[in-house]
C-alpha positions in Angstrom: 102.8 69.8 62.5 102.6 72.5 65.0 103.3 76.1 64.4 107.0 77.2 64.3 108.4 80.4 65.8 111.6 81.7 64.3 113.8 84.2 66.3 117.2 85.4 65.0 117.5 82.3 62.8 116.5 79.8 65.5 113.3 77.9 65.3 111.3 77.4 68.5 108.5 75.0 69.1 106.3 77.2 71.2 105.4 80.9 71.5 106.6 80.9 75.1 110.1 79.7 74.1 110.2 82.3 71.3 109.2 85.1 73.8 112.1 84.0 76.1 114.5 84.2 73.2 113.3 87.7 72.3 113.8 88.8 75.9 117.3 87.3 75.8 118.1 89.3 72.7 117.0 92.5 74.4 119.1 91.5 77.5 122.2 90.9 75.3 121.8 94.3 73.6 121.5 96.0 77.0 124.7 94.2 78.3 126.6 95.1 75.1 125.7 98.8 75.6 126.7 98.8 79.3 129.9 96.6 79.1 133.2 97.5 77.7 134.1 94.2 76.0 137.7 95.4 75.5 138.3 95.1 79.2 138.7 91.4 80.1 138.0 92.0 83.8 134.6 93.6 83.0 133.8 90.7 80.6 134.6 88.2 83.3 132.4 89.9 85.8 129.4 90.0 83.4 130.1 86.4 82.3 130.1 85.1 86.0 126.9 87.1 86.8 125.1 85.6 83.8 126.0 82.1 84.9 125.2 82.6 88.6 121.8 84.1 87.9 121.0 81.6 85.1 119.9 84.5 82.8 120.0 82.6 79.5 118.1 79.4 78.6 118.0 79.5 74.8 120.7 79.0 72.1 120.8 82.8 71.6 121.8 83.4 75.2 124.3 80.5 75.1 125.8 82.0 71.9 126.4 85.3 73.7 128.0 83.5 76.6 130.2 81.6 74.2 131.3 84.9 72.7 132.3 86.2 76.1 134.1 83.0 76.9 136.2 83.3 73.7 137.1 86.9 74.6 138.3 85.6 78.0 140.3 82.7 76.5 142.0 85.1 74.1 143.0 87.5 76.9 146.3 87.2 78.6 144.9 89.0 81.7 142.6 86.2 82.7 143.8 82.8 83.8 142.1 79.9 82.1 141.2 78.3 85.5 139.0 81.3 86.3 136.9 80.8 83.2 133.9 78.7 84.1 132.2 76.3 81.7 128.8 77.3 80.3 126.1 75.3 82.2 123.3 74.0 79.9 119.9 73.3 81.4 118.8 69.7 81.0 115.6 68.6 79.4 114.3 67.6 82.8 115.0 71.0 84.3 113.3 72.7 81.4 110.2 70.5 81.9 110.3 71.1 85.7 110.4 74.9 85.1 107.5 74.7 82.7 105.5 72.6 85.3 106.2 75.1 88.0 105.1 78.0 85.8 101.8 76.2 84.9 101.1 75.3 88.5 101.8 78.9 89.5 99.4 80.2 86.9 96.7 77.7 88.0 97.1 78.8 91.6 96.8 82.5 90.6 93.6 81.7 88.6 92.0 79.9 91.6 93.1 82.7 93.9 91.6 85.5 91.8 88.1 84.0 91.5 86.9 86.5 88.8 83.1 85.8 89.3 83.2 86.4 93.0 85.2 89.6 92.6 82.8 90.8 90.0 79.9 90.2 92.4 81.7 92.1 95.1 82.5 95.0 92.8 78.8 95.1 91.6 77.6 95.2 95.2 80.1 98.0 96.1 79.0 100.0 93.1 75.3 99.6 93.9 75.9 100.6 97.5 77.8 103.7 96.4 75.1 104.7 94.0 72.4 104.3 96.7 74.6 106.4 99.1 75.1 109.1 96.5 71.3 109.3 95.8 70.5 109.6 99.5 73.1 112.4 99.9 71.6 114.3 96.9 68.1 113.9 98.4 69.3 115.1 101.8 71.1 118.1 100.2 67.9 119.1 98.3 65.8 118.8 101.5 68.3 121.0 103.4 68.2 123.7 100.6 64.4 123.7 100.5 64.2 124.0 104.3 66.8 126.8 104.4 65.2 128.7 101.5 61.8 128.7 103.3 63.2 129.6 106.7 62.5 133.0 108.2 66.0 133.5 109.2 68.4 135.2 106.8 71.1 132.8 105.5 73.6 132.4 102.7 71.0 130.8 100.4 68.1 133.3 100.8 69.9 136.5 101.9 69.6 138.3 98.5 65.9 137.5 98.2 65.2 138.6 101.8 67.2 141.8 101.3 65.3 142.6 98.2 62.0 141.9 99.9 62.9 144.1 102.9 64.1 146.9 100.6 60.8 146.8 98.6 58.8 146.8 101.9 60.8 149.9 103.0 60.3 151.6 99.7 56.5 151.0 99.9 56.5 152.4 103.5 58.5 155.4 102.3 56.1 156.0 99.4 53.0 155.8 101.8 54.8 158.2 104.2 55.7 160.5 101.4 52.1 160.6 100.2 50.9 161.3 103.7 53.4 164.2 104.0 52.3 165.7 100.7 48.7 165.5 101.9 49.6 167.3 105.1 51.6 169.9 103.3 48.6 170.5 100.9 46.2 170.9 103.9 48.7 173.3 105.5 49.0 175.4 102.3 45.2 175.5 102.0 44.9 176.7 105.6 47.5 179.4 105.0 45.6 180.6 101.9 42.3 180.6 103.8 43.9 182.6 106.6 45.4 185.1 104.2 42.1 185.5 102.5 40.3 185.9 105.7 42.9 188.5 106.9 42.6 190.4 103.6 38.8 190.6 103.9 39.0 191.9 107.5 41.5 194.7 106.5 39.3 196.0 103.8 
């Protein structure tokens, strides 16, 4: 015996049918929360829409339709002629719907071609990786060239400014040394001249 699926007291032969029944329960709960069942006109509107759109396919959905139908029959506001019978899907229609679904799923599988898509994605990823590596290499080369360039730029300006400042400092130090030497020589000359003058006066 195959596995049985029980939903709300109903036993379904397949997992797919049980899933449909669960969806119908959720739909019924939604309709109950949105519909004022005390107003027959609202009930008739919902009842007709459910039938027109063929929303329910399981005994759970048909049970809810039957409940709405009873409300309409018990109402004095709705004429019995306006209350439609509940259409039940035949076994052939159910089979046909299942066949259409299975064909649709097969077509989708053929259309998706997972292996080919995987190859395409792998090729794209490989190309992107190669492109990124080339871009990184190009960026590194540009930085190296710019760093070694004689012109001051945003990458080497600090280093160049420090170098120029140090060079100026060295020049100033040399110049300062030369100045001190000259001052010393001048002082010595003055001393010699004073000494010479002093000797002459005596």
